[in-house]
C-alpha positions in Angstrom: -7.6 -147.8 -103.7 -6.3 -149.5 -106.9 -2.6 -149.9 -107.4 -1.1 -147.8 -110.2 0.5 -150.7 -111.9 -0.5 -154.0 -113.5 1.8 -156.0 -111.3 3.9 -155.7 -108.1 6.9 -158.0 -107.7 6.7 -160.1 -104.4 9.9 -162.2 -105.0 12.3 -162.9 -107.8 9.7 -164.7 -109.9 6.3 -164.0 -108.4 4.0 -161.0 -109.0 0.7 -159.7 -107.4 -1.8 -158.8 -110.1 -3.9 -155.7 -109.7 -7.3 -154.5 -111.0 -5.8 -153.0 -114.0 -5.2 -156.6 -115.3 -9.0 -157.3 -115.3 -10.2 -158.9 -118.5 -12.7 -157.8 -121.0 -14.4 -161.1 -122.0 -14.8 -162.0 -118.2 -14.0 -159.5 -115.5 -13.2 -162.3 -113.0 -10.2 -163.3 -115.3 -7.0 -161.5 -116.3 -6.6 -159.7 -119.7 -3.5 -161.3 -121.3 -2.2 -158.0 -122.7 -0.3 -156.9 -119.5 1.1 -160.4 -119.1 2.7 -160.4 -122.5 4.6 -157.3 -121.4 5.5 -158.9 -118.2 7.0 -162.0 -120.0 9.1 -159.9 -122.3 10.3 -157.9 -119.3 11.4 -161.1 -117.6 13.1 -162.4 -120.7 15.1 -159.2 -120.9 16.0 -159.4 -117.2 17.1 -163.0 -117.6 19.1 -162.1 -120.6 20.9 -159.2 -118.8 21.7 -161.5 -115.8 23.3 -164.0 -118.2 25.2 -161.8 -120.7 26.3 -158.2 -121.3 25.6 -157.8 -125.1 21.8 -156.9 -124.9 20.7 -159.2 -127.8 17.6 -157.8 -129.3 14.2 -159.5 -129.0 13.3 -159.9 -132.7 10.3 -162.3 -132.5 7.9 -163.3 -129.7 5.3 -166.0 -130.2 2.7 -166.2 -127.3 0.4 -169.2 -126.9 -2.5 -168.7 -124.5 -3.1 -172.0 -122.7 -6.2 -171.0 -120.8 -7.9 -168.3 -118.6 -6.5 -167.2 -115.2 -7.8 -165.1 -112.3 -6.7 -161.8 -110.9 -4.4 -163.5 -108.3 -0.6 -163.9 -108.0 1.3 -165.2 -111.1 4.8 -166.5 -111.5 7.2 -166.3 -114.4 10.0 -168.8 -115.3 12.5 -168.5 -118.2 14.9 -170.9 -119.8 17.3 -170.9 -122.8 16.2 -173.4 -125.5 19.0 -172.7 -128.0 21.9 -170.9 -126.6 24.2 -169.0 -129.1 26.8 -166.2 -129.4 24.8 -164.0 -131.8 21.3 -165.8 -131.7 19.4 -167.6 -129.0 15.9 -168.9 -128.4 14.3 -168.3 -125.1 11.2 -169.7 -123.5 9.2 -168.0 -120.7 6.1 -169.3 -118.9 3.5 -167.5 -116.9 1.9 -169.8 -114.3 -0.8 -169.6 -111.7 -1.5 -172.3 -109.1 1.1 -174.6 -110.7 -0.6 -174.4 -114.3 0.8 -172.7 -117.3 -1.4 -169.9 -118.6 0.8 -168.3 -121.2 4.0 -169.6 -122.9 6.1 -167.5 -125.1 9.1 -168.4 -127.3 11.3 -165.5 -128.2 14.3 -165.2 -130.7 17.1 -162.8 -129.6 19.8 -161.7 -132.0 22.8 -159.5 -132.2 22.2 -156.2 -134.2 24.5 -155.1 -137.1 24.8 -151.7 -138.8 22.6 -152.0 -141.9 21.8 -148.2 -142.4 22.8 -148.4 -146.0 20.3 -151.2 -146.6 17.4 -149.9 -144.7 14.2 -149.8 -146.5 10.5 -149.8 -145.5 7.3 -150.0 -147.6 4.9 -150.1 -144.7 2.2 -147.3 -144.8 2.6 -144.5 -142.3 0.0 -144.0 -139.5 -2.4 -141.0 -139.4 -1.4 -138.5 -136.8 -3.3 -139.1 -133.4 -3.7 -135.3 -133.2 -6.4 -135.7 -136.0 -8.2 -138.5 -134.2 -11.1 -138.4 -131.8 -10.8 -140.0 -128.4 -12.0 -143.6 -128.7 -15.0 -145.1 -126.9 -12.9 -148.3 -126.5 -13.3 -148.1 -122.6 -17.1 -147.9 -123.0 -17.3 -150.7 -125.6 -15.7 -153.3 -123.3 -15.8 -154.0 -119.6 -12.8 -154.5 -117.3 -9.9 -152.6 -115.7 -7.3 -153.5 -118.4 -9.3 -151.6 -121.1 -9.7 -148.6 -118.7 -6.0 -148.5 -118.0 -5.1 -147.2 -121.4 -5.8 -143.9 -123.3 -7.1 -144.6 -126.8 -7.7 -142.6 -130.0 -9.1 -144.1 -133.2 -9.8 -143.5 -136.8 -12.1 -146.2 -138.2 -12.8 -146.9 -141.9 -15.4 -149.5 -140.8 -15.6 -152.3 -138.3 -12.6 -154.5 -138.8 -10.4 -151.8 -140.4 -9.0 -149.0 -138.3 -5.9 -147.0 -137.2 -5.6 -146.4 -133.4 -3.1 -144.9 -130.9 -2.9 -146.0 -127.2 -0.7 -145.4 -124.2 -0.9 -146.9 -120.8 -2.0 -144.8 -117.7 -0.3 -147.2 -115.3 3.1 -148.8 -114.9 3.9 -152.4 -116.0 5.6 -153.4 -112.8 5.4 -151.2 -109.7 8.9 -149.6 -109.0 10.6 -151.1 -112.0 11.7 -149.6 -115.4 11.0 -152.0 -118.2 12.3 -151.4 -121.6 10.1 -149.5 -124.1 9.8 -152.9 -125.9 8.4 -154.7 -122.9 6.1 -151.8 -122.0 4.7 -151.6 -125.6 4.4 -155.4 -125.8 2.0 -155.0 -122.8 -0.4 -153.1 -125.2 -0.2 -155.3 -128.2 -3.1 -157.7 -127.4 -5.6 -154.9 -127.3 -5.5 -154.8 -131.1 -8.1 -157.5 -131.3 -10.7 -155.4 -129.6 -10.0 -152.1 -131.1 -12.0 -152.5 -134.3 -14.2 -155.7 -134.0 -16.1 -156.9 -137.0 -19.0 -158.0 -134.7 -20.3 -156.9 -131.4 -18.7 -158.7 -128.4 -22.1 -159.2 -126.8 -23.2 -161.2 -129.9 -20.0 -163.1 -130.9 -17.0 -164.5 -129.1 -13.8 -163.8 -131.0 -10.9 -164.3 -128.6 -7.4 -164.9 -129.8 -5.5 -168.1 -129.1 -2.1 -166.7 -129.7 -0.1 -163.6 -130.8 3.1 -163.6 -132.8 5.0 -160.4 -133.3 8.2 -159.7 -135.4 10.1 -156.6 -134.1 12.0 -154.6 -136.7 13.6 -152.4 -133.9 13.2 -151.2 -130.4 10.2 -148.8 -130.2 10.4 -145.2 -128.7 8.1 -142.9 -126.8 4.8 -143.5 -125.0 2.3 -144.0 -127.7 1.7 -147.2 -129.6 0.0 -147.0 -133.0 -2.1 -149.9 -134.5 -2.8 -150.2 -138.2 -5.3 -153.1 -137.9 -7.3 -155.3 -140.3 -9.6 -158.1 -139.0 -10.7 -161.0 -141.1 -13.3 -163.7 -140.3 -13.6 -166.8 -142.3 -16.7 -168.9 -143.0 -15.6 -171.7 -140.8 -15.2 -170.1 -137.3 -11.6 -168.9 -137.7 -10.2 -165.3 -137.9 -7.1 -163.2 -138.0 -6.3 -159.8 -136.5 -3.4 -158.4 -138.4 -1.6 -155.3 -137.2 1.4 -153.1 -138.2 2.7 -151.5 -134.9 4.0 -148.0 -134.9 5.7 -145.4 -132.6 6.3 -141.7 -133.4 9.2 -142.7 -135.6 7.1 -145.1 -137.8 6.5 -148.9 -138.0 8.5 -151.0 -135.7 6.7 -154.4 -135.6 4.1 -156.6 -137.3 1.9 -158.9 -135.4 -1.0 -161.5 -136.0 -3.5 -162.9 -133.6 -5.3 -166.1 -134.6 -9.0 -166.0 -133.5 -11.7 -168.6 -132.7 -15.0 -167.0 -133.9 -18.1 -168.3 -132.2 -21.6 -166.8 -133.1 -24.0 -166.6 -130.2 -21.1 -166.5 -127.7 -21.1 -170.3 -127.7 
């Protein structure tokens, strides 16, 4: 019987990986999306163990070093640039002694800027007006099947979508909404592909997100545009929403390889 979480903690820094982490490009490998959420969860746990002022995560830049299997992983964190109101933290997800994902995150103190708040980002369509997506049928793997998805697509490469997870990030733990939502961000690249995944490889090498604020609620909205160049590069750009509106903007750099070469 599958575990109803992506991960289960086995000690302070090690996690068992479950079938819900199963990848879409190769079902013998892990999808990186849940690991991104796990890394932010561990950054926040490390922060709260070191200090009591709950600095906000305002940017996270994930680099994917390589593939990794559905086996135990470990996470380590370190402060690269300490500070009273701003700090830079790095976290690494490793398997069998090899780094698979490394993230650098800026954390900063918040200030009351209510009188200055302004936003020109377009609102998302209501998910109540969207059909349930075929996302889980378009891609293989347990990770894709672990989320509920609705989508409104203008054309391949341009769509608005809503997702929410059906399983927990870490068994028996309560991550922040920010960590839980971050565990869904990487799905953006597969929600409205410009080419069929059976014909073209277009995995992302990284993901960088700038957070405007902490998200709220269960549902994550994606306003996504995918661009392919003529020289084998691409970009998936997404404005991320919750029920209160946009809260983050992210980009994923792609390697685009026709013929799945």
